[in-house]
C-alpha positions as CSV (number, residue, x, y, z in Angstrom):
1,X,-11.4,10.6,28.3
2,X,-14.5,8.9,27.1
3,X,-16.4,10.9,24.5
4,X,-20.1,10.8,24.7
5,X,-21.3,11.2,21.1
6,X,-25.0,10.9,20.3
7,X,-25.7,9.7,16.8
8,X,-29.1,8.1,17.2
9,X,-30.3,8.7,13.6
10,X,-27.1,7.7,11.9
11,X,-26.9,4.5,13.8
12,X,-30.6,3.6,13.9
13,X,-31.9,4.9,10.6
14,X,-30.7,4.6,7.0
15,X,-30.4,8.3,6.1
16,X,-29.5,7.5,2.5
17,X,-31.6,9.2,-0.1
18,X,-32.3,8.1,-3.6
19,X,-30.7,11.2,-5.1
20,X,-27.5,10.2,-3.4
21,X,-27.3,7.0,-5.6
22,X,-24.8,8.2,-8.2
23,X,-22.4,9.6,-5.5
24,X,-22.7,6.6,-3.3
25,X,-22.2,4.2,-6.2
26,X,-19.1,6.2,-7.1
27,X,-17.8,5.8,-3.5
28,X,-18.5,2.1,-3.6
29,X,-16.6,1.9,-6.9
30,X,-13.6,3.5,-5.2
31,X,-13.9,1.0,-2.3
32,X,-14.1,-2.0,-4.7
33,X,-11.2,-0.8,-6.8
34,X,-9.1,-0.4,-3.6
35,X,-9.9,-3.9,-2.3
36,X,-8.6,-5.5,-5.5
37,X,-5.0,-4.3,-4.9
38,X,-3.0,-6.0,-2.2
39,X,-1.9,-3.3,0.3
40,X,-4.9,-1.0,-0.3
41,X,-8.0,-1.1,1.9
42,X,-11.6,-0.5,1.0
43,X,-11.9,1.0,4.5
44,X,-9.4,3.6,3.4
45,X,-11.6,4.8,0.7
46,X,-14.6,4.8,3.0
47,X,-12.7,7.0,5.5
48,X,-11.4,9.3,2.7
49,X,-14.9,9.8,1.2
50,X,-16.5,10.5,4.5
51,X,-18.8,7.5,4.9
52,X,-16.8,5.4,7.3
53,X,-19.2,5.8,10.3
54,X,-22.2,5.1,8.0
55,X,-20.4,2.0,6.7
56,X,-19.8,0.5,10.1
57,X,-23.4,1.3,11.3
58,X,-24.8,-0.1,8.1
59,X,-22.9,-3.4,8.6
60,X,-24.1,-3.4,12.2
61,X,-27.7,-3.0,11.1
62,X,-27.6,-6.6,9.8
63,X,-28.4,-7.8,13.3
64,X,-30.5,-10.4,15.1
65,X,-33.6,-8.2,14.8
66,X,-33.2,-8.1,11.0
67,X,-32.8,-11.9,10.9
68,X,-35.9,-12.4,13.0
69,X,-37.9,-10.2,10.6
70,X,-36.9,-12.5,7.7
71,X,-37.8,-15.6,9.6
72,X,-41.2,-14.1,10.6
73,X,-41.7,-13.1,6.9
74,X,-42.0,-9.5,7.8
75,X,-40.2,-7.6,5.0
76,X,-41.3,-4.2,6.3
77,X,-39.5,-4.8,9.6
78,X,-36.4,-6.1,7.8
79,X,-36.1,-3.1,5.6
80,X,-36.8,-0.7,8.5
81,X,-33.9,-2.3,10.5
82,X,-31.4,-2.8,7.7
83,X,-29.6,0.2,6.1
84,X,-30.6,-1.3,2.8
85,X,-30.3,1.7,0.5
86,X,-26.8,2.5,1.7
87,X,-25.7,-1.1,1.3
88,X,-27.4,-1.4,-2.1
89,X,-25.7,1.6,-3.5
90,X,-22.3,0.8,-2.1
91,X,-22.5,-2.9,-3.1
92,X,-23.5,-1.8,-6.6
93,X,-20.4,0.4,-6.9
94,X,-18.1,-2.3,-5.5
95,X,-19.5,-4.9,-7.9
96,X,-19.1,-2.5,-10.9
97,X,-15.4,-1.9,-9.8
98,X,-14.7,-5.7,-9.6
99,X,-16.2,-6.2,-13.0
100,X,-14.5,-3.2,-14.6
101,X,-11.0,-3.8,-13.0
102,X,-11.0,-7.6,-13.8
103,X,-12.8,-7.7,-17.2
104,X,-12.4,-4.2,-18.9
105,X,-9.2,-2.8,-17.3
106,X,-7.5,-5.8,-15.7
107,X,-6.0,-4.1,-12.7
108,X,-4.5,-7.3,-11.4
109,X,-2.5,-7.5,-14.6
110,X,-1.3,-3.9,-14.5
111,X,-0.1,-4.5,-11.0
112,X,2.6,-6.6,-12.7
113,X,3.1,-4.7,-15.9
114,X,2.8,-1.1,-14.6
115,X,3.2,-1.4,-10.8
116,X,4.6,2.1,-10.4
117,X,1.5,3.8,-11.9
118,X,-1.0,1.6,-10.1
119,X,0.6,1.9,-6.7
120,X,1.4,5.5,-7.3
121,X,-2.2,6.4,-7.7
122,X,-3.1,4.7,-4.4
123,X,-0.1,6.2,-2.7
124,X,-1.2,9.7,-3.8
125,X,-4.7,9.0,-2.6
126,X,-3.6,7.8,0.9
127,X,-1.0,10.6,1.3
128,X,-3.5,13.3,0.4
129,X,-6.2,11.8,2.6
130,X,-3.9,11.8,5.6
131,X,-3.5,15.5,5.4
132,X,-7.2,15.9,4.8
133,X,-8.3,13.8,7.7
134,X,-5.8,15.4,10.2
135,X,-7.0,18.9,9.2
136,X,-10.6,17.8,10.1
137,X,-9.7,16.8,13.6
138,X,-10.9,19.4,16.2
139,X,-8.0,21.5,17.3
140,X,-9.0,20.9,20.9
141,X,-8.3,17.2,20.3
142,X,-4.8,17.7,19.2
143,X,-2.9,16.9,22.4
144,X,-0.3,14.4,23.5
145,X,-2.9,11.6,23.9
146,X,-4.0,11.8,20.3
147,X,-0.3,12.1,19.2
148,X,0.2,8.9,21.1
149,X,-2.8,7.3,19.3
150,X,-1.4,8.4,15.9
151,X,2.0,6.9,16.7
152,X,0.4,3.7,18.0
153,X,-1.8,3.3,14.9
154,X,1.1,4.0,12.6
155,X,3.3,1.5,14.4
156,X,0.6,-1.2,14.3
157,X,-0.1,-0.5,10.6
158,X,3.6,-0.7,9.7
159,X,4.0,-4.0,11.7
160,X,1.0,-5.6,9.9
161,X,2.1,-4.6,6.3
162,X,5.7,-5.9,6.9
163,X,4.7,-9.3,8.2
164,X,6.4,-12.1,6.3
165,X,4.1,-14.7,4.7
166,X,4.7,-18.3,5.7
167,X,3.4,-21.6,4.5
168,X,-0.1,-22.4,5.8
169,X,-2.6,-25.3,5.6
170,X,-5.8,-25.3,3.5
171,X,-7.9,-26.9,6.3
172,X,-11.4,-25.8,7.1
173,X,-10.5,-24.0,10.4
174,X,-7.5,-22.1,8.8
175,X,-9.5,-20.9,5.8
176,X,-12.3,-19.9,8.2
177,X,-9.7,-17.9,10.2
178,X,-8.3,-16.3,7.1
179,X,-11.7,-15.2,6.0
180,X,-12.7,-13.7,9.4
181,X,-9.4,-11.8,9.8
182,X,-9.1,-10.6,6.2
183,X,-12.7,-9.3,6.1
184,X,-12.1,-7.5,9.4
185,X,-9.0,-5.9,8.0
186,X,-10.9,-4.9,4.8
187,X,-13.0,-2.4,6.8
188,X,-9.9,-1.1,8.6
189,X,-8.3,1.9,6.8
190,X,-4.7,1.3,5.9
191,X,-4.8,-2.5,6.4
192,X,-5.7,-4.4,3.3
193,X,-7.8,-7.6,3.4
194,X,-6.0,-8.7,0.3
195,X,-2.6,-8.2,1.9
196,X,-3.8,-10.2,5.0
197,X,-4.7,-13.0,2.6
198,X,-1.2,-12.7,1.2
199,X,0.3,-13.0,4.7
200,X,-1.9,-16.1,5.3
201,X,-0.8,-17.5,1.9
202,X,-4.4,-17.6,0.8
203,X,-4.6,-14.8,-1.7
204,X,-4.0,-16.8,-4.8
205,X,-5.9,-19.8,-3.4
206,X,-9.1,-17.7,-3.0
207,X,-8.7,-15.9,-6.3
208,X,-8.2,-19.2,-8.1
209,X,-11.4,-20.6,-6.5
210,X,-13.3,-17.4,-7.5
211,X,-12.1,-17.6,-11.0
212,X,-13.4,-21.2,-11.3
213,X,-17.0,-20.2,-10.4
214,X,-19.1,-20.3,-13.5
215,X,-17.0,-23.0,-15.2
216,X,-16.8,-26.8,-15.0
217,X,-15.3,-26.6,-11.5
218,X,-18.1,-24.4,-10.0
219,X,-19.4,-26.9,-7.5
220,X,-16.0,-27.9,-6.2
221,X,-14.8,-24.3,-6.0
222,X,-18.0,-23.2,-4.1
223,X,-17.7,-26.0,-1.6
224,X,-14.0,-25.0,-0.9
225,X,-15.1,-21.4,-0.5
226,X,-17.7,-22.2,2.2
227,X,-15.3,-22.0,5.2
228,X,-13.9,-18.7,3.8
229,X,-17.4,-17.2,3.4
230,X,-18.5,-18.4,6.9
231,X,-15.4,-16.8,8.4
232,X,-16.0,-13.6,6.5
233,X,-19.6,-13.3,7.7
234,X,-18.5,-14.1,11.3
235,X,-15.6,-11.6,11.2
236,X,-17.6,-8.7,9.8
237,X,-20.5,-9.1,12.2
238,X,-18.3,-9.3,15.3
239,X,-15.7,-6.7,14.2
240,X,-18.3,-4.1,13.0
241,X,-19.8,-4.1,16.5
242,X,-16.5,-3.5,18.1
243,X,-15.8,-0.6,15.7
244,X,-19.3,0.8,16.2
245,X,-18.8,0.9,20.0
246,X,-15.5,2.6,19.6
247,X,-16.8,5.2,17.2
248,X,-19.7,6.0,19.5
249,X,-17.7,6.2,22.7
250,X,-14.2,7.3,21.6
251,X,-14.9,8.8,18.1
252,X,-11.9,11.2,17.8
253,X,-9.4,8.8,19.4
254,X,-10.6,6.0,17.1
255,X,-10.3,8.2,14.0
256,X,-6.8,9.3,15.0
257,X,-5.7,5.6,15.4
258,X,-7.2,4.9,12.0
259,X,-5.3,7.8,10.5
260,X,-2.2,6.2,12.0
261,X,-3.0,2.9,10.2
262,X,-3.0,4.9,6.9
263,X,0.5,6.4,7.8
264,X,1.8,2.9,8.6
265,X,0.5,1.5,5.3
266,X,2.4,4.0,3.1
267,X,5.4,1.7,3.4
268,X,3.9,-1.1,1.3
269,X,2.0,1.3,-1.1
270,X,5.2,3.3,-2.1
271,X,5.3,2.7,-5.9
272,X,9.1,2.2,-6.2
273,X,9.7,-1.2,-4.7
274,X,11.9,-4.3,-5.4
275,X,9.2,-6.9,-5.4
276,X,9.9,-10.6,-5.3
277,X,7.3,-13.1,-6.6
278,X,7.0,-16.9,-6.2
279,X,5.3,-19.1,-8.7
280,X,3.2,-22.2,-8.0
281,X,1.6,-24.6,-10.4
282,X,-2.2,-24.7,-9.8
283,X,-3.1,-27.3,-12.5
284,X,-1.7,-29.2,-15.5
285,X,-3.2,-30.9,-18.6
286,X,-2.1,-32.6,-21.8
287,X,-3.3,-30.9,-25.0
288,X,-2.6,-31.6,-28.7
289,X,0.0,-29.3,-30.2
290,X,-2.5,-27.9,-32.6
291,X,-4.9,-26.8,-29.8
292,X,-5.2,-22.9,-29.9
293,X,-3.7,-22.5,-26.4
294,X,-0.8,-24.9,-27.1
295,X,-0.1,-23.2,-30.5
296,X,-0.1,-19.8,-28.9
297,X,2.3,-20.9,-26.2
298,X,4.6,-22.7,-28.7
299,X,5.0,-19.4,-30.5
300,X,5.4,-17.3,-27.4
301,X,8.9,-16.4,-26.2
302,X,8.0,-15.2,-22.7
303,X,5.0,-15.9,-20.4
304,X,2.4,-13.1,-20.2
305,X,2.6,-10.8,-17.2
306,X,-0.1,-11.0,-14.6
307,X,-1.1,-13.0,-11.5
308,X,-1.7,-16.1,-13.6
309,X,-0.3,-17.5,-16.8
310,X,0.1,-20.7,-18.8
311,X,3.3,-22.4,-19.8
312,X,4.5,-25.5,-21.6
313,X,6.2,-27.8,-19.1
314,X,7.3,-30.4,-21.6
315,X,6.5,-32.4,-24.7
316,X,4.5,-35.6,-24.0
317,X,4.8,-36.9,-27.6
318,X,6.8,-35.8,-30.6
319,X,6.6,-36.8,-34.3
320,X,9.3,-39.4,-34.9
321,X,10.1,-38.0,-38.4
322,X,10.0,-34.2,-37.9
323,X,10.6,-34.1,-34.2
324,X,7.8,-31.6,-33.9
325,X,5.6,-31.8,-30.8
326,X,2.3,-33.8,-31.1
327,X,1.1,-33.4,-27.5
328,X,2.3,-31.0,-24.8
329,X,1.8,-30.6,-21.1
330,X,0.5,-27.2,-20.2
331,X,0.7,-25.8,-16.6
332,X,-1.5,-23.1,-15.1
333,X,0.9,-21.0,-12.9
334,X,0.0,-18.4,-10.3
335,X,2.4,-15.7,-9.1
336,X,2.2,-14.3,-5.6
337,X,4.1,-11.5,-3.9
338,X,6.4,-12.9,-1.2
339,X,8.5,-9.8,-0.3
340,X,8.9,-6.1,-1.2
341,X,11.6,-3.6,-0.4
342,X,10.9,0.1,-1.0
343,X,13.6,2.5,-2.3
344,X,13.9,6.0,-3.8
345,X,14.3,5.8,-7.6
346,X,16.8,8.6,-7.9
347,X,20.4,8.0,-6.7
348,X,19.8,4.3,-6.6
349,X,21.1,1.5,-8.9
350,X,18.5,-1.0,-7.9
351,X,16.5,-2.5,-10.7
352,X,18.4,-0.3,-13.2
353,X,16.2,1.1,-16.0
354,X,13.2,-1.2,-15.3
355,X,11.6,1.3,-13.0
356,X,9.1,3.7,-14.5
357,X,10.0,6.9,-12.6
358,X,7.7,9.2,-14.5
359,X,4.8,6.7,-14.3
360,X,5.2,6.4,-10.5
361,X,5.2,10.1,-9.9
362,X,2.4,10.7,-12.4
363,X,0.4,8.1,-10.5
364,X,1.0,9.9,-7.2
365,X,0.0,13.2,-8.8
366,X,-3.2,11.6,-10.2
367,X,-4.0,10.2,-6.7
368,X,-3.6,13.7,-5.1
369,X,-5.8,15.2,-7.8
370,X,-8.4,12.6,-7.1
371,X,-8.4,13.6,-3.4
372,X,-9.4,17.2,-4.5
373,X,-12.3,15.7,-6.4
374,X,-13.3,13.6,-3.4
375,X,-13.1,16.7,-1.2
376,X,-15.4,18.5,-3.6
377,X,-17.9,15.6,-3.6
378,X,-17.8,15.4,0.2
379,X,-18.5,19.1,0.5
380,X,-21.5,18.9,-1.8
381,X,-22.8,15.8,0.1
382,X,-22.4,17.6,3.5
383,X,-24.1,20.7,2.2
384,X,-27.1,18.9,0.8
385,X,-27.5,16.5,3.8
386,X,-29.4,17.2,6.9
387,X,-28.5,14.5,9.4
388,X,-30.6,15.8,12.2
389,X,-33.6,13.8,11.1
390,X,-34.2,10.6,9.2
391,X,-35.7,10.6,5.7
392,X,-39.4,9.7,5.6
393,X,-40.2,7.7,2.5
């Protein structure tokens, strides 16, 4: 049955207040940290923290009317149409998360060195949020139709996260498609945009281009990113309108299906998995043996863990007397996940003692504790907010 939900202020006006800035930045930080990890969705964090509806309506507020205001040089009209404070606070938190988890605490490295802890935290977050969100569904809505929606969402989520990556081209149209689909998935709870890029075999391709920005290859990298960016903008504009319509007209049913997506995604987030990675050479260069990087690699017994590392592929020139290398060829190698098989760590001989059982379950516990913190913050936000009328600045 179609649900008539009237949310004129939430959809039309930006209800975000300046005093909400710390809390909204924190929620944006959670979203940004989730988007870094393949298999975890920023939309999941938005749903958990209670801002999913506002996120979709904020994205939708970047509409034709807002663009016309910019073209007419009417900043007042633009800021009245766009939910700019909500977007500003959320984007600030997401940017801080990307900087923190790539520069200060390299999460992409810990995914390789301590996968049980990293995935354990997100597994605990998602597991706890499923119970939290189901408890918030009106008891009158818990009937066979919504059970069917839950099952359908879980089945679809499971199907997406178990798709097998295949070789794909790097043409304009395909990178555009990857951008539009992955950004759409990024705002869907339980379906990770990063994981969609893995399925499209474009995760390491995009990360490599992003890492080259600011260096000598900035112009080339940016030009190659253009089709991805165009696809992302197109995808998020179109998909946010579809989700906005569903949330307005079938709110409870839509939320139930989204919870199903979360349930289906637990398969790929389970911390104890047998993960298989493939390596590909991104670039190669010849350096003198006394170069700092070459000297480090010559004295290194094993390559460093992480999504990218350097290795010596061979000696280009050696000293005829001592036989010591004079010039070496160094390759920049990227690792990408190609398959994962979950298993229970106890009573299993798989991977032997390389699995960190305590770390995995400690991560799950930390994720569940974080859910209690989020519940507390949500309760405070709901208590202080009066959504019946827009704020008048």
